[in-house]
N, C-alpha and C positions, 0 to 999 in steps of 0.2 A: 657193485652196488651202483644205485645213485642219488644224488642229492637234492633234495626239494627244500626251499627255503619257506614255504607254505605245507605241512608234509598235508599226508593224506591218510593218517592214520586215524583210528578210531575215539580218537581221546578226545575230549570237551574243549571248549576254548579257554575253562578254569584252565584246565589242567598244562594245555599249552602256555598261558599266562604265569604258570606258576615254575612250569619248569625254566621260561625264561628268566624269571628271577632265580631261580636258583642255579643256572649257568652265569649269571652276572654276580653273584655275589660269591658262589663258591668257589672252588679251587680250578686254577686255572694255571698252567704254564707253557712255555713254547720250548725248554729245555730239554735237550738229549742228553742230558747227563745222568747217571744214578740219582735217583729220589731221596733225598734224607727220609728219616724216620717221621718228621713233623710231618712232611709233604705228603707221605702215605696216608697218616692219619688224616689228613684234609682232605687226600683224595677219596678215601674210603668211605668220610663220614657224606661225601659230595656223591657218591655213587647210592649210597645207602638213601638220600634225601631223592635221586631221579627214581628209583625203583617204587617209593612211597610214595611219589608222584602221580606216577605210571597206572599203582592200582589203585589209585584216587583214596589214599588213607591219609593223604595231606591233615594236620591238625586232628587226627585221631590219636588216642591212646595206644591203641595196637598197631597203627603203624609207628610210632614211637620206639616200641615196644621191639618190634621185628627188626628194625634198624639195629636194633642196637645189639639183641640178642644174634642176629643173623650177618652181621658187617662188622659194627663198632668194635665187635667184642674181638675179629680179630685182626686189628690193626695192630700196628708194634704198642703203640698205648692208648688201650680200649679208651680208657678213662677222658684222656685229652681227644682224642675222635669224636666221642659222644657230646663233649664240650664243645667241640666246633658245629657237630650236628645241629644241636640246641640255639647256638648261636646265629646259625643261617636259617633253622627255621624261624627265629625272630625277627631276621632282618625282612626274609619273603613276605612272612604275614603283615610288620608292618608295611610296607610298599602296597601289598596286594589291597590292602585294606584302607590303605591311607585316609584319612579322613581331612576332609578341604575345609575352609571357613564357611560357616551356613552360607552366606551372602554372594559366594563365589562358584562359578559352572568349572566343569573338569575342562569342558572346551571349549574354543573362541566363540564358535558358534554358538553354544548355548550362554553366553553371557550376556546377564541382564544390565541394563542398561539405569544409572541413577542421574535424577537432575539436583546438582545444586541450587538452593535457593538464595535469593540476597539475604543478608544478615546486618541490616540497617547499623546496630551496634557495634558489630565486628566490622563494616562496611567492607563485606567479601560474599562472594558466593560460599557457600559451604553444604556439606552434607555428612550426617555420623551415622555409620553401617556398625550396626550391634552385631557381635558374633554368637551365636549360640554354641557352637560345638565344642569350645574351650580350647581351639589350636592357633590362636590368631598369634599368639607370642612364638611360634612354632616356622613364621611364614614374613618372609621380607616381601615388601611392597615396590613394585616399580612402576611408575605412573606420571610420563612425562608432560611438564607444563603446569603441575599441581602439587598443595601443599600436601603430604603426610604426616597425620599426629597419629600416634596409636597410644591407646590408654588404657589398661587391661585388655580386656573384650572388646573394646569399641576403636571405630577407626574414623578420625575424621577427614574429610578429603576437601580443600578449600582451595579458592582463586579470587583473585582480584579484577582477571581478567575475562571477557565475555567469549565463551567458545559452545555454540550453539552445535557443533557436529560431536557425536560420542568418541572418545578417545579410551583405548583399551589399555585395564591396568593388568599385569601379570603379579601374580603371586608365588615366590618359590621355597617349597619349603626348606626349613634351616636343621631338619631334626633328622635327614638320612633316608629319609624316602625318597625312590626314583620312582620314574617311567621308563620302563624300555621303551626305547622306540624303532629296532628292529627284530629280525625275529631270529631265532635259532636256525640253524640247517639240520633238516632228518635225514638220514641217509637208511633208505627203504631197501630191501632185497626183491621185494615182490614177492617171493618164495615162504609158502608155508614152511612154522618150525625154523625159521631163520629170525636171529636178534637183530633187532633194529639200533641205529644208533641216533644218538643227538650231539651237535657239536657246534660250536662257534658262539663266544662270549656275544651276546648281545648290547648293542649302545644304550645308553641312558641318558635322561636328564633327569635333573629333580623335580618331586612333584608339582606340577604346576596348578594355579586356580585362576580362573578369568572373571574380570567384572568390568563394566564399561561406566564412565561418568560425561555428563556435558553440563553448560551451565543453563538456566531461564536465559528466553531469549528475551532479555530487557536492555532498555537503554533509561535514562533521564531526561526530562525536561529543564529548563531554567527561562528567569524570566530576569529584565532591566525595567525600572521603573525608575520615569522621570516626570518633569514640570514642563508641561506642553510648551510654554514660553520662552522659561529662562532654561530648560534642560539640568534642572538640577536633580539630582537622584532624590527618589522617595522612600522614608521607611514607614512600613504600617500597612501597603497595598495588600490584601488578602483576596488572592486568585484560587479558584476552584478549578481543576484538572476534571472533566468530563470524559466519559467515551460515546458520546451521543450528541448531536449538533442541535439538540434540543437545550441541553445541558440540565437535566434533569436528573442523570446517573451520575453522580459524585464520585470519583476513583482514589483522590488526592488534596491535599490544600498546600499552596503555597502562599508564604508571608514575605516581604522582601525588610533585608536588613537595612544599616544606615547607610550601606552604599548602593540600596536601591536594586537589590540581588536577592533572590530566592531561586531555590534547585528543587527537583521534585524530588519523591523518595523512586524507588527504582517501579519501572512500569516496562510491562510488556510491549516489546516492538507495536507499532500499530499508530493509528491516527488518535487524536484525542482535539478535544474543544478547552479551551482557556477562557476563565469569564472573570470580571473582577466583582468578588463578593462586597468587600470593604474599601473605600475609597482611605486612602490618608485622611488625616482632620486637616480640614480647611481645602479638600478637592470634590470635585462632583463626580459621585461613580459614573464611568465608564459603561456602557451598553455594549460596545464591540466583542464580538467572541473573535479571537484568534484560533487558529489551526495550529494543532501541533504533531508533529510525525515526527514519532521516536524511533530510532534505528537499534539492532542490537549494538552493545558497546560504546553509542555514541551520546554526545550529550548534546541535544537540538535545544537552540535557542531563541528565545522571540523578546522585542522589546515593545514597552506599551507606555502610552501618557497620559495624564488627568490634568484637566482644567483647574485654576485655581476656583474657587468660588465666589463670588463679589459679590456685593451690597448696594444698594439703592437707598434714597431718603426722600419721602414724599413730605415737602412743609405744607400745611393747610394754612391758610390764612381765614379768622371766621372773625364776625363782630356783628353787632345788634344792627338791624334795618329796617326803618320807621314800615310798617303795614299796612295805619290805619288808624280810626279813630273809633274808639268804643263809646263817646257820649257825653266822658268825664275826663278820659285820659289817653294820649295818644298809643298806642301797640307796635310791639317792637318783636322780630325774628333773628334768632339766629342763623347769616348766610356769609354763604364764601364771599370774600372780598377782593378784588382786582387791584392789584400795582405795588403792592406793599415789596420792599427790599430787604433781603437775608444774606446773610453771609453765614458759611460754614469753617470750621476751624476743629484741627485735631485734639479732641479732649482728652486723647494719651499718646504714647509713642503707635505709630501705626506698623505694621508689619504686612508684607505678601506673606502668602501661605508659604514658601518655600524656606522664609526665615530673614527672608533680607528686609531691612529698615528704609523705609518710605516717607516718614512724617515724624517730626518729633513732635510733644505734646505742645501746644500753640499755635502750630503752624496754620498758614492760611491754606485751605483747601479750594472753597469758591468762595466771589463775592458776588454784587450786583444779579442776584439770583431774586426775579421778581415774578410775582404771583400773576398767572395769566388769568384770563376769563374765568375759566372754573375755579379761580381762588386757591390753586397749589401749584408749585413748583418743583420739578423732578432731578435730583442730584443721583448720577445713577455712573459704573464704574468704580465703584469705592471699594478700596479692601477692608476686609475684618475688622471691625475695631468701636473705638468710641469718638462721637462726635458731636461738637458743639453748635446749636443753631441760633444765631443772635440776628433780631431783626437791626437793620441800620437806616430805613426809612418807611415811617406808617403812609396813611393814607390821608387825604384833606378828611377834617371833623372827626378824625379818631387819634387816640394818643398811643403814641408809640410803648411798645411793651419791651422794656429792658431786660426782661429777666431772661438770662439765656436756658436753653433747653439741651439733654443732654441726651442722645440717640445712641445705644450700643446696637451694633450690627453683629450677631455673633452666627457660629456655625452649628444649625440646625439638624437640619434634614440633608443628608450625602445625595440626594435624588435630583435638588433642586440649584440652578444655575445660579439665579440671582434670588437673595435676601433682602426682602422688601422689609423697612420700617419706618414710622412715618413720626411728624411733629406737629402737634395744631398750636398756632401762636393765634391766642384772643389778645383784640383788641377793643378797649373799651371809647365808646364813644364821646366825642365831646359835649359837653350838657351848657344850655343857657337857661335864663329866667325871664319870662315876661311878665313885667306888671301891665293891667288894663284899665283904665279909668275912664268913667263917663261922664262926660264936659258938656255943658249948652253950649250947641251949633253956635250961637250967635258970640256969645260973651266968652266964651270957653271956660266960664266958669263950671267946676266941679259942679254936679248934682247932688243932693243930698238925695240919699236913697240909692242912687245908684249902684248897679252891680260892676262890681271889680273882683275879676279874677287873676290868679296867678298861673301862669302855665310856665312849666319848667321842663327842660330840655330841649335840645335844639334839634329840628330835624335835619336827618342825616340826608334825605333825598334833595335837598334844595328845591322844593316844590309847593311851599307852606306859606300863605300869609293871612295875619289877621286884621281884619279891618272891620269898620261899624256901618249900616247902614242908618239911614233917618230914621227906621223905625228904633231903633238901640239896641236892638236884638245882636247877639253875637253870633260871628258867622266862622264857618274856614272856607275860604279859595284857594285851593291850588295851584299857582302859576308857579312860573318862575320866581325863585326867591332874588 
């Protein structure tokens, strides 16, 4: 006889597999001693199962009946022998028809890969697999580098680390099912009418099932926001993260905290563009676009600064200026005046945008501010706040305006670098009263019936003189006063 680990019999692959299970679970012994009755019962039951399988009757009532009637009944204890046959049949059937979890494969090559998604609330990558075959409880799971949590018919795989390479998970049955890993040995005579034999208990492993996992290919971005001048960390800056350089497709938003720090949500590795959406109060919105390169498993940081929004006050000086005579009165227009002097003080405590106090209420900010030829004076580089404008010296022929004016420079538009405010100081012209009496040119005595006129108001351009010609008519001659 010749031995063949892979037989050339006419049996199907199913029959050969069933025989492998039969010899694995059935009776086997290397002892050379006389067998006991129990061993004889088990040997006869195992032989009965071999013939049932070879006869292609496994799992049929006729096969079980023949095994009992023709063989098991000849055992020392027929009932015990047939019980062993029934138990053997159950073990073979469970292993041959073993059910694997629905999300797993029988082979490693057929294993499906599942991607774990980032869960912001749990701060981890995770994936929950639901098992529909009802056998998850009878399998252990071995998966290096990941946390495995079984709950009924579902299992959650999680990790806090990025791993974009697929990792194999192995599931092992704990219910006694096995997978034979070697062949039986078939003994063939290659002669007609000669009995063939099968021997060798095959090796076996528990039933395995396989699947793979990997994490999303993600990382994070972070930003630190500071004052451009002082370096103070700024709270409340809102930044958009965009997938395009034109900053039209926003994928995430970051808002800096009290430490000027913000971190993005999980981002798929790649290149992003970061632009400020809202500046912190008191600052000018930055138009700079930052490039953010996100790498898997890493946090990429960028830094950004904002300019403080400043203010400016324009002080306008106005007063009435003589422009003519309408036949009965002088006429005036309100115009800008040159040469008035002002000072500016703090109307309240003044703070920089970063919270640093720079002036106390009442502190002198600037003095000797003189209105120019355009009638105005500009005071710039002011921090936002409340200021008091006071005239300290007026112009000749005008009364000084001692009433202080309050000017508030407030944060209004984050796109404006300088907030301009104005204060107009109006001065009243000094006035005079002139009486005119007509007299005799020789005696200087007043003439009866002479015309007398009172003229009010002092000309402000110093170019008016009243005099009389010998005709007695009143004229106005403009000349240097």
